N, C-alpha and C positions, 0 to 999 in steps of 0.2 A: 791425268799423271803425264807426266812427259818421262821419259827413259831414254836412256846412256848410246840409244841403238847406234850412232853415227860414228860411235867411239870404235876405235880397233880390240875394245874389250870384250870380251860375249859374255864374260859372266857379271859383268858391271849392268845389264839389264838388268838384276835383281836391286837394283838402286836407287829408288827413284829420288826424281829431282821436281821441280818444279814449284804445284801448287801443293804447297808443306810450309809449315813453320820450320825457323831455323832451326830448332830444338827437334822437329822431324828428320830434317835432315839430318843433324848430329846422333840422333840415334839410331837411323840408317847405315849411316860412315863405321860408326861405332863396333857394330853387327859385320859391317864387309869387313874391317879391320881384324877381327876377330878370326873370319871365314878365311882372311888368304896365311893363314897358319893352317889353322883345318884342312885347306884344301891345295896348298903348297902355291898358292897366285901369287907368283911374282908382278906379275902382267897387273894386278888390282895394287899389288903395294905399292908399286911404280907411282902411280896415278896416285892413292891414296897419302905416298909420301912425301913433307915438302923435301925438296934438295939440301937443305939447309940443317935438317931434322937432330936434333940431341935425345939420344937416349941414355938416362941412369935408368942402368941393370939394379938387381938387388945388392949386386956386392959393389955395390958404386962404381963401377966403370962405365963409361963412356961409350955411345956408338954413334955411328952417322947413319946418314939414308943406305950405304954399300953396306955398309955390316949386316942391317937388318934387313936388308932383303934378301943375303945370305942366310941368316933363321927362318926365311921365310920359303927358301928352294929344299926342295927334294933329298933324303939323304938317304944313301945308303942304310939299309937297319934298319929306318926306324919307321913307325905306323901310327902317326897318327889320333888318337881315338873319337876326341873332342879338344876343342879348344873354346871357351866362352866365356860371355859377364851376366853379370848376375850385381843389385843391385846397382844398379845404374844410374849417377845423377848428370843432368843437362845445366849448363846455368851458361847462357848465352850473355854477350857485353858486344857492345858497337863494333865488328869485323872480327870478332873471336869468340871462341867457345871453350870452355873447361866439361870435361865428361870425365867424372869420379865414377870409381866402382870395384868390382873383385872380378880377379877374371880366373879362371882356374882351365888347366888339360890333362889333359891324359894321352899314353903313351907308350909304346913299346921298343926300346932299343936294343939292337941285337940279341931277344930275347927276356930281355929286363925289364919288365911295368913298372912305371913312374905316374905319380899325379904331385900336382902341385896348385898351386892356390896360394895367391899374392894381389893385395893391393896396388890400382893404376889413379894414376892422374893423368890425362892426355889434354893438349892444347893444342886445340884448329883456328886458323887465320882464313878468310875469305880467301880462296881465289881456285887456282889449279884447276884442273880437267874435271873433276865432280863437284866445283862449286866452293869444296872446303878441302882446306890442305893438313895434316896434322903436322907440327913440328917439334912440336916436346913432347914426350914420355914420360911417366917415371916410374917404375915400376917397385912395388918396396912390398917390406911384407905383412901377410894377412894375420889380422884376427883368428884367433883359436876359434872355431865353430863353437856355438853354443850348444849345448846338450839339451836334448828335449826335456820337461819336466813333465 
């Protein structure tokens, strides 16, 4: 596998490209997307997010790339515990890919702990420094977890 060591983003070394399927690439980028928030990696976020990104937040607000990168940036008083995806489904089309799944994150902000779980749908198109760019993201309410039997 070839890695992106030629780019100025050291953390991108963990995002493999090359001899893999488009679904494999999208799965790696989905994981990288989550990692940007967990590690406050604005360089990776800038490479991953398309210039005309549209994010629909859970409350219906629309955000662009600049606002989303601000959400990735470290915030005084904020300590991320994790930001991860699960139940990921990937559908690949000619020049595009749709990734759906659950995302959950936990953090402490100014001494108060919070945990959030959401359903997400991400639209990627071919292009950008990573081979794919995230151009649309919708974050919505997640179903309640199924209690164990």
